[in-house]
PLY file of the C-alpha trace (Angstrom):
ply
format ascii 1.0
element vertex 274
property float x
property float y
property float z
element edge 273
property int vertex1
property int vertex2
end_header
0.05 -0.02 0.05
1.62 3.27 -1.11
-1.34 5.67 -1.05
-2.50 6.61 2.51
-6.06 6.60 3.55
-7.35 9.78 4.95
-8.31 9.81 8.66
-9.82 12.42 10.97
-8.38 13.08 14.43
-11.13 12.47 16.89
-9.06 13.18 19.96
-5.48 13.82 20.95
-4.77 12.77 24.55
-1.47 14.09 26.02
-0.62 11.19 28.36
2.66 12.76 29.66
4.73 15.71 28.66
6.09 13.77 25.51
3.68 10.84 25.05
0.34 11.19 23.36
-2.51 8.96 22.01
-4.30 9.81 18.77
-7.84 8.60 18.34
-8.70 8.52 14.64
-11.43 7.43 12.27
-11.10 6.86 8.52
-13.07 9.41 6.47
-14.03 6.91 3.80
-16.94 4.76 5.20
-15.83 1.83 3.05
-12.25 1.96 4.32
-13.50 2.39 7.96
-15.65 -0.83 7.49
-13.03 -2.94 5.82
-9.91 -1.93 7.64
-8.50 -4.56 10.02
-5.36 -5.43 11.78
-3.73 -8.22 13.90
-2.37 -7.54 17.48
1.22 -6.37 17.07
0.95 -4.81 13.57
1.69 -1.13 12.76
0.56 1.76 10.60
2.43 4.48 8.79
1.05 7.83 9.97
1.68 10.82 7.71
1.44 14.58 8.10
0.48 15.61 4.67
3.34 17.19 2.71
5.83 16.59 5.48
6.54 12.83 6.13
5.32 9.75 7.89
6.34 7.54 10.89
5.64 3.94 11.80
3.39 3.62 14.85
2.03 0.51 16.58
-1.78 0.03 16.50
-2.77 0.15 20.20
-6.44 -0.78 19.98
-9.80 -0.24 18.35
-12.98 0.85 20.00
-15.50 -1.22 17.88
-18.53 0.62 19.16
-17.22 4.08 18.32
-15.07 2.85 15.40
-12.00 4.70 16.69
-8.40 3.42 16.24
-5.73 4.39 18.76
-2.04 5.03 18.31
0.22 6.03 21.19
3.27 7.99 20.15
6.37 9.41 21.77
7.17 12.96 20.68
10.85 12.47 19.59
11.17 13.97 16.08
9.91 16.45 13.54
6.92 14.39 12.29
5.94 13.24 15.71
6.15 16.82 17.06
3.64 17.88 14.34
1.31 14.92 15.23
1.65 16.01 18.92
0.06 19.44 18.07
-2.88 18.07 16.05
-6.39 18.83 17.29
-9.82 17.19 16.84
-10.96 17.65 13.30
-7.49 17.67 11.77
-6.64 15.06 9.08
-3.69 12.69 8.61
-2.77 9.90 6.26
-2.70 6.26 7.29
-1.09 3.33 5.46
-1.28 -0.20 6.77
-1.72 -2.41 8.59
1.86 -3.75 8.05
4.00 -6.48 9.40
3.55 -9.63 11.41
1.79 -9.54 14.79
1.81 -11.46 17.97
1.21 -15.27 17.84
-2.24 -15.29 19.31
-3.18 -18.67 17.78
-0.03 -20.34 19.12
-0.79 -18.89 22.58
-4.20 -20.58 22.85
-4.40 -23.02 25.72
-1.12 -21.65 27.21
-0.23 -19.37 30.10
0.98 -16.02 28.65
3.64 -13.71 30.11
3.89 -10.23 28.63
7.08 -8.28 29.37
7.31 -4.53 28.47
9.60 -1.62 29.07
8.95 2.08 28.56
6.58 2.78 25.75
6.93 -0.94 24.85
3.57 -1.38 26.39
1.88 0.16 23.33
2.54 -2.70 20.94
1.19 -5.33 23.39
-2.04 -3.55 24.36
-3.87 -5.10 21.36
-2.70 -8.59 22.36
-3.82 -8.09 26.01
-7.24 -6.83 24.75
-7.50 -9.78 22.41
-6.87 -12.23 25.26
-9.38 -10.23 27.39
-12.06 -10.75 24.63
-11.29 -14.45 24.28
-10.37 -15.20 27.92
-11.47 -18.83 27.87
-8.98 -19.70 25.14
-5.92 -18.74 27.21
-4.49 -19.80 30.56
-3.02 -17.55 33.30
-1.96 -14.11 32.09
1.04 -12.31 33.71
1.73 -8.70 32.68
5.06 -7.18 33.71
5.68 -3.48 32.98
8.82 -1.57 33.70
9.59 2.08 33.18
12.36 4.64 33.96
10.24 7.10 35.89
6.98 6.58 37.67
5.66 9.64 35.90
5.90 7.75 32.58
3.08 5.38 33.49
0.21 5.55 30.93
-2.84 3.39 30.42
-3.59 3.50 34.10
-7.26 2.75 33.58
-6.40 -0.18 31.38
-4.05 -1.55 34.04
-6.88 -1.41 36.59
-9.12 -3.31 34.14
-6.54 -5.84 33.51
-5.87 -6.49 37.17
-9.62 -7.21 37.52
-9.67 -9.89 34.90
-9.79 -13.55 35.99
-6.50 -15.50 36.19
-4.52 -12.27 35.51
-1.54 -10.79 37.38
-0.16 -7.34 36.76
3.11 -6.16 38.23
4.85 -2.78 37.59
8.23 -1.43 38.42
10.13 1.81 37.86
13.75 2.95 38.35
12.94 6.43 39.66
9.79 6.62 41.89
7.86 9.72 43.11
6.20 9.92 46.55
2.86 8.51 45.28
4.39 5.34 43.62
2.97 2.29 45.27
4.61 -0.49 43.28
8.20 -1.80 43.28
11.30 0.10 42.34
14.23 -1.31 40.39
14.69 -3.05 37.01
12.09 -5.19 35.30
14.45 -8.16 35.48
13.78 -8.38 39.19
10.19 -9.13 38.33
11.09 -11.92 35.97
13.31 -13.43 38.63
10.24 -13.82 40.78
8.20 -15.70 38.20
6.99 -19.12 39.22
5.15 -20.88 36.34
5.26 -23.92 34.16
7.38 -22.58 31.31
6.77 -25.69 29.28
3.23 -24.41 28.81
3.95 -20.65 28.74
4.38 -18.35 25.82
6.27 -15.09 26.39
5.79 -11.82 24.49
8.51 -9.13 25.06
8.73 -5.49 23.84
10.92 -2.61 24.91
14.57 -1.47 24.53
16.78 -4.14 23.00
19.19 -4.18 25.91
16.29 -4.88 28.28
15.02 -7.60 26.07
18.46 -9.20 25.96
18.62 -9.45 29.78
15.02 -10.65 30.01
15.57 -13.38 27.48
18.73 -14.57 29.35
16.82 -14.72 32.63
14.00 -16.71 31.02
16.42 -19.14 29.52
18.04 -19.52 32.84
14.67 -20.40 34.25
14.37 -23.19 31.53
11.95 -21.28 29.43
11.94 -22.91 25.97
13.26 -20.42 23.36
10.54 -21.60 20.99
8.03 -19.98 23.39
9.67 -16.52 23.18
8.50 -13.71 20.81
9.93 -10.17 20.46
8.71 -6.92 18.92
11.61 -5.03 17.34
11.92 -1.40 16.47
13.85 -0.08 13.44
13.75 2.93 11.12
10.86 1.85 9.02
10.16 4.38 6.20
8.15 2.41 3.61
6.44 -0.54 5.36
6.72 -2.77 2.34
10.31 -3.95 2.39
11.60 -1.79 -0.44
13.63 1.08 1.06
15.94 -1.09 3.14
16.06 1.30 6.13
14.79 -1.40 8.57
16.98 -4.13 7.36
18.36 -6.46 10.00
20.80 -8.99 8.69
18.86 -10.81 5.97
15.48 -9.69 7.43
13.27 -6.62 7.05
11.53 -5.61 10.23
8.53 -4.03 8.44
7.80 -7.18 6.59
9.31 -10.22 8.54
8.41 -8.43 11.87
8.03 -6.33 13.87
7.12 -9.38 15.97
9.84 -12.07 15.68
10.04 -15.63 16.89
13.18 -15.52 19.00
14.86 -18.65 17.40
14.61 -16.85 13.99
16.54 -13.74 15.04
18.80 -14.88 17.92
21.84 -15.10 15.61
21.27 -11.35 14.96
19.90 -10.22 18.16
23.26 -9.79 20.01
25.20 -8.27 17.15
26.05 -4.59 17.40
24.94 -2.15 14.66
22.26 -4.39 13.34
0 1
1 2
2 3
3 4
4 5
5 6
6 7
7 8
8 9
9 10
10 11
11 12
12 13
13 14
14 15
15 16
16 17
17 18
18 19
19 20
20 21
21 22
22 23
23 24
24 25
25 26
26 27
27 28
28 29
29 30
30 31
31 32
32 33
33 34
34 35
35 36
36 37
37 38
38 39
39 40
40 41
41 42
42 43
43 44
44 45
45 46
46 47
47 48
48 49
49 50
50 51
51 52
52 53
53 54
54 55
55 56
56 57
57 58
58 59
59 60
60 61
61 62
62 63
63 64
64 65
65 66
66 67
67 68
68 69
69 70
70 71
71 72
72 73
73 74
74 75
75 76
76 77
77 78
78 79
79 80
80 81
81 82
82 83
83 84
84 85
85 86
86 87
87 88
88 89
89 90
90 91
91 92
92 93
93 94
94 95
95 96
96 97
97 98
98 99
99 100
100 101
101 102
102 103
103 104
104 105
105 106
106 107
107 108
108 109
109 110
110 111
111 112
112 113
113 114
114 115
115 116
116 117
117 118
118 119
119 120
120 121
121 122
122 123
123 124
124 125
125 126
126 127
127 128
128 129
129 130
130 131
131 132
132 133
133 134
134 135
135 136
136 137
137 138
138 139
139 140
140 141
141 142
142 143
143 144
144 145
145 146
146 147
147 148
148 149
149 150
150 151
151 152
152 153
153 154
154 155
155 156
156 157
157 158
158 159
159 160
160 161
161 162
162 163
163 164
164 165
165 166
166 167
167 168
168 169
169 170
170 171
171 172
172 173
173 174
174 175
175 176
176 177
177 178
178 179
179 180
180 181
181 182
182 183
183 184
184 185
185 186
186 187
187 188
188 189
189 190
190 191
191 192
192 193
193 194
194 195
195 196
196 197
197 198
198 199
199 200
200 201
201 202
202 203
203 204
204 205
205 206
206 207
207 208
208 209
209 210
210 211
211 212
212 213
213 214
214 215
215 216
216 217
217 218
218 219
219 220
220 221
221 222
222 223
223 224
224 225
225 226
226 227
227 228
228 229
229 230
230 231
231 232
232 233
233 234
234 235
235 236
236 237
237 238
238 239
239 240
240 241
241 242
242 243
243 244
244 245
245 246
246 247
247 248
248 249
249 250
250 251
251 252
252 253
253 254
254 255
255 256
256 257
257 258
258 259
259 260
260 261
261 262
262 263
263 264
264 265
265 266
266 267
267 268
268 269
269 270
270 271
271 272
272 273
């Protein structure tokens, strides 16, 4: 897909000083009706005449027909998206890439490990499990962040905690006076996990150094590497595997990922500059 669909901004929620969530709806009723995505896929969001950026699809409100994208304001295009108001229009291309293995996870316990804004790419998978709760076993959600003030999706976390057979744990490195969860690194939460890893599927998203340490701890706890999946980030500029900016070894993150089966990329995962 090279030509973007037009979408109207319904709401722009500033979650923190530099993190915001766009609620959007396609202006073409047929596109709005036919558009679909799998948990873990992404869209290319464009500011007309300026440029576009790859953003994970957080969720869809089926009743209101609104799609959500949570974005960190870190560059020129994202700074322009940050300033958008209700009624403004952007372009949307997608959905692109391979998502989380929801079918493979059926009948298994699921552990979801996220760091920083890494929570955004897994929200759709958690929501999917919530809608099909009887198809999955115990769900453990572990979320780490640098500062307690970076916590977003607080209402969602409360809803997830209330789900049956679900455990939610959060940790931050720098806590303010109202923080009530643990302090430290997310690896300390993984060390406390007590589960049957033979029947557990793990989804991890966040900074690569964090994912490296998490994987090693999981393997030390005899987690089968075949049960580990990662969401990778790269400089994706086309979404269709043509520009080469997101190439990682012989793979293209926009097409072969962004969600990868760990055994498929472990030979690349620890190499610098890839």
